C-alpha positions as CSV (number, residue, x, y, z in Angstrom):
1,X,-151.5,-101.0,133.9
2,X,-148.2,-102.1,135.6
3,X,-149.2,-105.7,135.1
4,X,-149.7,-105.0,131.4
5,X,-146.3,-103.2,131.3
6,X,-144.7,-106.3,132.7
7,X,-146.4,-108.4,130.0
8,X,-145.1,-105.9,127.4
9,X,-141.6,-106.3,128.7
10,X,-141.7,-110.1,128.3
11,X,-143.1,-109.7,124.8
12,X,-140.5,-107.2,123.8
13,X,-137.7,-109.3,125.2
14,X,-139.0,-112.3,123.3
15,X,-138.6,-110.3,120.1
16,X,-135.0,-109.4,120.8
17,X,-135.5,-106.0,122.4
18,X,-133.1,-105.1,125.2
19,X,-130.8,-102.5,126.7
20,X,-130.5,-99.2,124.7
21,X,-132.9,-100.4,122.0
22,X,-135.9,-98.2,121.0
23,X,-139.6,-98.9,121.1
24,X,-141.5,-96.2,119.2
25,X,-145.0,-95.1,120.2
26,X,-147.5,-93.3,117.9
27,X,-150.5,-93.1,120.1
28,X,-152.9,-90.5,121.5
29,X,-153.4,-90.3,125.2
30,X,-154.2,-93.9,125.8
31,X,-153.0,-96.6,128.3
32,X,-151.1,-98.6,125.7
33,X,-148.7,-95.7,125.5
34,X,-147.9,-96.0,129.2
35,X,-147.9,-99.8,129.1
36,X,-145.4,-100.0,126.3
37,X,-143.2,-97.2,127.7
38,X,-142.9,-98.8,131.1
39,X,-142.5,-102.2,129.6
40,X,-139.6,-101.1,127.4
41,X,-138.0,-99.4,130.4
42,X,-138.1,-102.6,132.4
43,X,-135.7,-104.0,129.8
44,X,-133.4,-100.9,129.8
45,X,-134.8,-99.8,126.4
46,X,-135.9,-96.3,125.4
47,X,-139.5,-95.4,124.8
48,X,-139.7,-93.0,121.8
49,X,-143.0,-91.1,121.5
50,X,-143.8,-89.8,118.1
51,X,-146.1,-86.9,117.5
52,X,-149.2,-88.6,116.2
53,X,-149.9,-85.7,113.8
54,X,-146.8,-86.6,111.8
55,X,-147.1,-87.9,108.3
56,X,-145.1,-90.6,106.5
57,X,-141.9,-88.5,106.0
58,X,-141.9,-87.0,109.5
59,X,-142.6,-90.2,111.3
60,X,-140.4,-92.3,109.1
61,X,-137.4,-90.1,109.8
62,X,-137.7,-90.7,113.5
63,X,-138.3,-94.5,113.1
64,X,-135.1,-94.7,111.0
65,X,-133.1,-92.3,113.1
66,X,-133.7,-94.1,116.4
67,X,-133.5,-97.6,114.9
68,X,-136.8,-98.6,116.3
69,X,-137.2,-102.3,117.0
70,X,-140.9,-102.0,117.5
71,X,-143.8,-99.5,116.8
72,X,-147.0,-99.4,118.8
73,X,-149.6,-97.4,117.0
74,X,-153.3,-96.6,117.1
75,X,-155.3,-98.3,114.3
76,X,-156.6,-95.1,112.7
77,X,-153.0,-93.7,112.5
78,X,-151.6,-96.7,110.7
79,X,-152.5,-95.6,107.1
80,X,-150.6,-92.3,107.4
81,X,-147.3,-94.0,108.2
82,X,-147.6,-97.5,106.8
83,X,-145.1,-97.0,104.0
84,X,-142.5,-95.5,106.3
85,X,-141.9,-98.3,108.7
86,X,-138.4,-99.7,108.3
87,X,-137.9,-103.4,107.6
88,X,-137.4,-105.4,110.8
89,X,-139.5,-103.1,112.9
90,X,-142.3,-105.1,114.7
91,X,-145.6,-103.3,114.4
92,X,-148.3,-103.7,117.1
93,X,-151.6,-102.0,116.5
94,X,-153.8,-100.8,119.4
95,X,-157.6,-100.3,119.0
96,X,-158.5,-96.6,118.8
97,X,-161.0,-96.5,121.7
98,X,-164.4,-94.9,121.5
99,X,-163.4,-92.0,123.7
100,X,-160.6,-91.0,121.4
101,X,-162.8,-91.5,118.3
102,X,-165.4,-89.2,119.8
103,X,-162.8,-86.6,120.9
104,X,-161.3,-86.3,117.4
105,X,-164.4,-87.1,115.2
106,X,-162.8,-90.3,113.9
107,X,-165.2,-92.6,112.0
108,X,-165.5,-96.1,113.3
109,X,-164.5,-97.6,109.9
110,X,-161.3,-95.5,109.8
111,X,-160.3,-97.0,113.2
112,X,-160.8,-100.6,112.2
113,X,-157.9,-103.0,112.8
114,X,-156.0,-103.3,109.5
115,X,-155.8,-106.7,108.0
116,X,-153.0,-109.0,109.1
117,X,-152.2,-106.6,112.0
118,X,-150.9,-107.8,115.3
119,X,-153.3,-106.5,117.8
120,X,-151.7,-105.0,120.9
121,X,-154.2,-106.4,123.4
122,X,-154.0,-109.9,121.9
123,X,-150.2,-109.8,121.8
124,X,-150.1,-108.8,125.5
125,X,-152.3,-111.6,126.5
126,X,-149.9,-114.1,124.9
127,X,-147.1,-113.2,127.3
128,X,-146.6,-113.8,131.0
129,X,-145.4,-110.8,133.1
130,X,-141.7,-110.1,133.2
131,X,-140.4,-111.5,136.5
132,X,-136.7,-110.7,136.3
133,X,-135.1,-107.6,137.9
134,X,-135.6,-104.4,136.1
135,X,-132.6,-103.1,134.1
136,X,-131.4,-99.5,134.5
137,X,-134.2,-97.2,133.4
138,X,-133.5,-95.1,130.4
139,X,-136.9,-93.4,130.3
140,X,-138.1,-91.8,127.1
141,X,-136.1,-90.4,124.2
142,X,-138.0,-87.3,123.2
143,X,-137.4,-85.9,119.7
144,X,-137.1,-82.1,119.8
145,X,-136.7,-80.0,116.7
146,X,-134.1,-77.3,116.0
147,X,-134.1,-74.3,113.7
148,X,-132.7,-76.4,110.9
149,X,-135.7,-78.6,110.7
150,X,-135.2,-82.3,111.4
151,X,-135.9,-83.4,115.0
152,X,-133.1,-84.5,117.4
153,X,-133.5,-87.3,119.9
154,X,-132.6,-86.3,123.4
155,X,-130.9,-89.4,124.8
156,X,-129.7,-89.9,128.4
157,X,-127.8,-92.7,129.9
158,X,-129.5,-94.2,133.1
159,X,-129.0,-92.1,136.2
160,X,-126.2,-93.5,138.4
161,X,-127.4,-94.8,141.8
162,X,-126.4,-91.6,143.6
163,X,-128.7,-89.5,141.4
164,X,-131.7,-91.8,141.4
165,X,-133.1,-90.8,144.8
166,X,-132.7,-87.1,143.8
167,X,-134.7,-87.8,140.6
168,X,-137.7,-89.1,142.7
169,X,-137.5,-86.0,145.0
170,X,-137.6,-83.7,141.9
171,X,-140.7,-85.5,140.5
172,X,-142.4,-84.8,143.8
173,X,-141.2,-81.2,143.9
174,X,-142.0,-80.3,140.3
175,X,-145.1,-82.5,139.7
176,X,-146.2,-83.1,143.3
177,X,-146.7,-86.7,142.5
178,X,-146.4,-89.3,145.2
179,X,-148.5,-92.2,146.7
180,X,-152.1,-91.2,147.4
181,X,-152.5,-88.6,144.7
182,X,-155.1,-88.6,141.9
183,X,-153.9,-87.4,138.6
184,X,-155.4,-86.3,135.3
185,X,-153.1,-86.1,132.2
186,X,-154.4,-83.5,129.8
187,X,-151.5,-82.7,127.5
188,X,-150.4,-85.0,124.6
189,X,-147.8,-87.5,125.9
190,X,-145.6,-87.2,122.9
191,X,-144.4,-84.0,124.5
192,X,-141.7,-84.2,127.2
193,X,-143.5,-82.8,130.1
194,X,-146.9,-84.6,129.8
195,X,-144.9,-87.7,129.1
196,X,-142.9,-87.4,132.3
197,X,-146.0,-86.4,134.2
198,X,-148.0,-89.4,132.9
199,X,-145.2,-91.9,133.5
200,X,-144.8,-90.6,137.1
201,X,-148.5,-90.9,137.7
202,X,-148.6,-94.4,136.3
203,X,-145.9,-95.5,138.8
204,X,-146.9,-93.5,141.9
205,X,-150.5,-92.2,141.8
206,X,-153.5,-94.0,143.2
207,X,-155.5,-93.0,140.1
208,X,-154.5,-91.9,136.7
209,X,-157.1,-90.4,134.3
210,X,-156.1,-89.7,130.7
211,X,-158.1,-87.0,128.9
212,X,-158.0,-87.9,125.2
213,X,-158.1,-84.3,124.1
214,X,-158.1,-81.2,126.2
215,X,-161.6,-79.8,126.6
216,X,-162.0,-77.1,129.3
217,X,-165.5,-78.1,130.6
218,X,-164.7,-81.8,130.4
219,X,-161.6,-81.3,132.6
220,X,-163.8,-79.6,135.2
221,X,-166.1,-82.6,135.1
222,X,-163.2,-85.0,135.4
223,X,-161.8,-83.1,138.4
224,X,-165.2,-83.3,140.2
225,X,-166.0,-86.9,139.2
226,X,-162.6,-88.4,140.1
227,X,-161.6,-86.0,142.9
228,X,-158.5,-85.1,140.9
229,X,-155.7,-83.6,143.1
230,X,-152.9,-83.1,140.6
231,X,-152.6,-81.6,137.1
232,X,-150.0,-80.5,134.5
233,X,-151.3,-77.7,132.2
234,X,-150.1,-75.1,129.8
235,X,-151.1,-71.4,129.7
236,X,-153.4,-72.0,126.6
237,X,-155.4,-74.4,128.8
238,X,-155.8,-71.7,131.4
239,X,-157.1,-69.3,128.8
240,X,-159.7,-71.8,127.6
241,X,-160.8,-72.5,131.2
242,X,-161.1,-68.8,132.0
243,X,-163.2,-68.3,128.9
244,X,-165.9,-70.6,130.2
245,X,-169.1,-68.9,131.2
246,X,-169.3,-68.1,134.9
247,X,-172.3,-70.5,135.3
248,X,-170.2,-73.3,133.9
249,X,-167.3,-72.6,136.2
250,X,-169.6,-72.6,139.3
251,X,-171.2,-75.9,138.2
252,X,-168.2,-78.0,139.1
253,X,-166.4,-78.6,142.4
254,X,-162.7,-78.3,142.1
255,X,-161.9,-78.2,145.8
256,X,-160.0,-81.5,145.5
257,X,-157.1,-79.8,143.6
258,X,-153.9,-79.6,145.6
259,X,-151.1,-79.1,143.0
260,X,-151.6,-77.7,139.5
261,X,-148.2,-77.1,137.7
262,X,-147.7,-75.4,134.4
263,X,-144.9,-74.7,132.0
264,X,-144.0,-74.9,128.2
265,X,-144.7,-71.2,127.4
266,X,-144.8,-67.8,129.1
267,X,-148.1,-67.2,131.0
268,X,-149.6,-63.7,131.0
269,X,-149.7,-62.2,134.5
270,X,-153.4,-61.5,134.4
271,X,-154.2,-65.1,133.3
272,X,-152.1,-66.5,136.1
273,X,-153.6,-64.3,138.7
274,X,-157.1,-65.1,137.5
275,X,-156.4,-68.9,137.8
276,X,-155.1,-68.4,141.4
277,X,-158.2,-66.3,142.3
278,X,-160.4,-69.2,140.9
279,X,-158.6,-72.3,142.0
280,X,-156.7,-71.0,145.0
281,X,-152.9,-71.0,145.8
282,X,-152.4,-74.4,144.2
283,X,-150.9,-73.1,141.0
284,X,-147.2,-73.7,140.6
285,X,-144.8,-73.2,137.7
286,X,-141.4,-74.4,136.4
287,X,-139.0,-73.5,133.6
288,X,-136.7,-75.9,131.7
289,X,-136.5,-77.9,128.6
290,X,-136.3,-81.5,127.3
291,X,-132.6,-81.2,127.5
292,X,-132.2,-79.5,130.8
293,X,-135.1,-80.8,132.8
294,X,-136.8,-78.4,135.2
295,X,-134.3,-75.8,136.5
296,X,-136.7,-73.3,138.3
297,X,-139.8,-73.6,140.3
298,X,-142.2,-71.2,142.1
299,X,-145.5,-71.6,144.0
300,X,-148.4,-69.2,144.0
301,X,-147.2,-67.1,146.9
302,X,-143.8,-66.6,145.3
303,X,-145.4,-65.7,142.0
304,X,-147.7,-63.1,143.5
305,X,-144.7,-61.5,145.2
306,X,-142.7,-61.6,141.9
307,X,-145.3,-61.3,139.1
308,X,-144.1,-62.7,135.8
309,X,-141.4,-64.9,137.2
310,X,-140.9,-68.5,136.2
311,X,-139.3,-69.2,139.5
312,X,-136.0,-69.6,141.3
313,X,-133.3,-72.3,140.6
314,X,-134.2,-75.6,142.2
315,X,-131.7,-77.6,144.3
316,X,-128.7,-78.8,142.2
317,X,-129.6,-76.4,139.4
318,X,-127.7,-73.2,138.4
319,X,-128.6,-70.4,136.0
320,X,-126.5,-67.6,134.6
321,X,-127.1,-64.9,132.0
322,X,-124.7,-63.9,129.3
323,X,-124.9,-60.6,127.5
324,X,-124.3,-60.1,123.8
325,X,-120.6,-60.0,124.3
326,X,-120.6,-63.3,126.1
327,X,-119.9,-61.8,129.5
328,X,-121.9,-62.5,132.6
329,X,-124.8,-60.0,132.8
330,X,-125.3,-58.1,136.0
331,X,-128.4,-58.7,138.1
332,X,-131.5,-57.4,136.3
333,X,-129.9,-57.2,132.9
334,X,-131.2,-59.2,130.0
335,X,-129.1,-61.8,128.2
336,X,-129.2,-65.4,127.0
337,X,-130.1,-67.9,129.7
338,X,-127.7,-70.8,130.4
339,X,-128.4,-73.5,132.9
340,X,-127.0,-76.7,134.4
341,X,-128.6,-79.4,136.6
342,X,-126.0,-81.5,138.3
343,X,-128.7,-83.8,139.6
344,X,-129.6,-85.2,136.2
345,X,-127.8,-87.6,134.0
346,X,-126.2,-85.8,131.0
347,X,-127.6,-86.1,127.6
348,X,-126.6,-86.0,123.9
349,X,-128.6,-85.6,120.7
350,X,-128.6,-89.1,119.4
351,X,-126.1,-89.4,116.5
352,X,-125.5,-85.6,116.6
353,X,-123.0,-84.9,119.3
354,X,-121.8,-81.8,117.5
355,X,-125.3,-80.3,117.9
356,X,-125.1,-81.0,121.6
357,X,-121.7,-79.2,121.9
358,X,-123.2,-76.2,120.0
359,X,-125.5,-75.3,122.9
360,X,-123.0,-75.8,125.7
361,X,-120.7,-73.3,127.4
362,X,-118.5,-74.3,130.3
363,X,-120.8,-77.1,131.2
364,X,-124.0,-75.0,131.0
365,X,-126.5,-75.3,128.1
366,X,-128.9,-72.9,126.5
367,X,-132.4,-73.2,125.0
368,X,-131.8,-69.9,123.1
369,X,-134.1,-68.0,125.5
370,X,-133.5,-64.5,126.7
371,X,-134.2,-63.3,130.2
372,X,-132.9,-61.9,133.4
373,X,-132.6,-62.7,137.1
374,X,-133.7,-60.2,139.7
375,X,-132.0,-59.4,143.0
376,X,-134.0,-62.2,144.8
377,X,-132.8,-64.8,142.3
378,X,-136.1,-65.1,140.4
379,X,-135.8,-65.7,136.6
380,X,-137.9,-63.8,134.1
381,X,-138.3,-64.6,130.3
382,X,-138.2,-61.8,127.8
383,X,-137.6,-63.2,124.3
384,X,-136.2,-66.1,122.3
385,X,-133.0,-65.9,120.4
386,X,-134.2,-68.5,117.9
387,X,-137.1,-68.1,115.5
388,X,-138.9,-70.8,117.3
389,X,-142.7,-70.2,117.7
390,X,-144.5,-71.5,120.8
391,X,-148.2,-71.9,120.0
392,X,-150.4,-73.3,122.7
393,X,-147.3,-74.7,124.5
394,X,-146.1,-76.5,121.3
395,X,-142.7,-75.7,119.8
396,X,-142.9,-75.0,116.1
397,X,-139.9,-74.4,113.8
398,X,-140.4,-72.1,110.8
399,X,-137.4,-73.5,108.9
400,X,-139.2,-76.8,108.4
401,X,-142.3,-75.1,107.1
402,X,-140.3,-72.8,104.9
403,X,-138.4,-75.8,103.4
404,X,-141.7,-77.5,102.5
405,X,-143.2,-74.3,101.0
406,X,-140.1,-73.7,98.8
407,X,-140.8,-77.1,97.3
408,X,-144.3,-75.9,96.2
409,X,-144.5,-75.1,92.5
410,X,-144.9,-71.4,92.0
411,X,-143.3,-70.3,95.3
412,X,-140.2,-68.2,94.7
413,X,-139.4,-67.5,98.3
414,X,-141.1,-67.3,101.7
415,X,-140.8,-66.5,105.4
416,X,-142.7,-68.1,108.3
417,X,-142.8,-66.5,111.7
418,X,-144.9,-66.1,114.9
419,X,-147.6,-63.5,115.3
420,X,-149.7,-62.7,118.5
421,X,-152.7,-64.9,119.2
422,X,-155.1,-64.3,122.1
423,X,-155.7,-68.0,122.7
424,X,-152.5,-69.7,121.8
425,X,-150.0,-67.0,122.6
426,X,-148.6,-67.2,119.1
427,X,-149.9,-68.3,115.7
428,X,-148.0,-68.9,112.5
429,X,-147.9,-66.5,109.6
430,X,-146.4,-67.1,106.2
431,X,-145.5,-64.4,103.7
432,X,-145.0,-65.9,100.2
433,X,-143.3,-64.4,97.2
434,X,-145.1,-66.2,94.3
435,X,-144.0,-66.5,90.7
436,X,-147.6,-66.2,89.5
437,X,-151.2,-66.2,90.8
438,X,-151.6,-68.2,94.0
439,X,-154.2,-68.5,96.8
440,X,-153.8,-68.9,100.5
441,X,-156.0,-72.0,100.4
442,X,-153.6,-73.6,97.9
443,X,-150.7,-72.9,100.2
444,X,-152.5,-74.4,103.2
445,X,-153.6,-77.5,101.3
446,X,-150.0,-78.1,100.1
447,X,-148.7,-77.9,103.7
448,X,-151.5,-79.8,105.3
449,X,-150.9,-82.8,102.9
450,X,-147.2,-82.9,104.0
451,X,-147.0,-81.7,107.5
452,X,-148.9,-82.0,110.8
453,X,-151.9,-79.7,110.9
454,X,-150.6,-77.4,113.6
455,X,-147.7,-76.4,111.3
456,X,-150.1,-74.9,108.8
457,X,-150.0,-71.1,109.0
458,X,-153.1,-69.3,110.3
459,X,-152.3,-66.3,108.1
460,X,-151.0,-66.5,104.5
461,X,-150.0,-63.3,102.7
462,X,-148.4,-62.6,99.3
463,X,-145.9,-59.9,98.4
464,X,-144.1,-59.0,95.2
465,X,-140.8,-58.9,96.9
466,X,-139.7,-60.0,100.3
467,X,-137.5,-57.5,102.4
468,X,-133.9,-58.6,102.6
469,X,-130.8,-57.6,104.5
470,X,-127.7,-56.6,102.6
471,X,-126.5,-60.2,102.8
472,X,-129.6,-61.4,100.9
473,X,-131.2,-62.9,104.0
474,X,-134.9,-62.3,104.4
475,X,-135.5,-59.5,107.0
476,X,-138.1,-61.3,109.0
477,X,-138.4,-58.6,111.7
478,X,-139.8,-56.2,109.1
479,X,-142.5,-58.7,108.4
480,X,-143.1,-59.7,111.9
481,X,-143.0,-56.4,113.8
482,X,-146.2,-54.8,112.4
483,X,-148.3,-57.7,113.8
484,X,-146.8,-57.3,117.3
485,X,-147.0,-53.5,117.2
486,X,-150.7,-53.7,116.3
487,X,-151.2,-55.9,119.3
488,X,-149.4,-53.5,121.6
489,X,-146.7,-56.0,122.3
490,X,-143.1,-56.8,121.3
491,X,-142.0,-60.4,120.7
């Protein structure tokens, strides 16, 4: 894989790609994603993963916004974005392998190499490995959405030399990855954490296994077959693993596991305890974001002593809590979480510095999460200030879906929000105020044709009039609260 990355670097350089340029990647979990990412980084360029669910408008926006000089894409995904690729962007098409076709039910004819396409494997073979010194590594520029809809590219400058050693230590602390480990990558690498996990494994691990699509029993099989020692999971994966029949759980040997880290969404206490009971005290957790990096960490022993925590601040990280008045909240009192990691290179939102300044206060940034810190310094999450929905560890932003719904003929107004879901933590619900007769299937079809499938609401309801505040703004809480009350929970 590293040899292929070096060939990719030579090929990218021959096509004029260099420092601070962008190479876009629209690929499922497949080795060309890592080869192209690491190859771009050898030149000091950014790798820009694109959510492969995205359609033409969504993917095209990112390609234009980052100024992509190249796009590496799976063959079956090419038709959904072909018309959105900017002029001057080199396109390299990777075969959609049989494992991915099987995992996603993709017909072989759909995955055929498009005519006149430049094939990734053949293009690589045309280039000798890059043999010059690597330029400062800029890593990946991950696009993360905001409540106003369009994604923002989180862009960092290369870490100065004094921070580089610390970055390697953090990778080992948070992911446990170092020479000698055997890693399986289960989450989609267009997300920040699986991307960082997969890239670290490619550089350091003795073995890296990519699971095309998470499947609970298949993961157990991979752990046993390859003696996997390290994983990065999200709580939804824990739920699916625990739902396997006991006979299936006992069928596979998972004793090779040494370090299983999770993040991305709150994990119910009973789920976490059940995983520790099954796999042993190898379960760890961190909290952070694409912008902040990991700012807390806890192991199984710490968690069992402080159930529900997401950990204590790691070295070089600081956390403080602000109350509604903007003052520092006392220990144990809930407020908005602000954080800073002095060991990481600073970031901006590419082309949107003002958005970056909006989330900062005295050098600390916020994700809009609400929580508190206990007397022992452990952080707990309680709520989210924004309307963002986290479903299966994936951030979903209702404003984008609402905007698309409002463009649908016959929709007068709408509200999209999160409701409880036993498997995914949250699911999407849409309440629509129609101008005439309308069906839920019609709403879902409209959205599915324009947005990624996971953004299509599970529940669609219709009302004659949406509840509004005095200002005219839709009163979402009146729509959302009954769902959560019925589940015996508060959001």
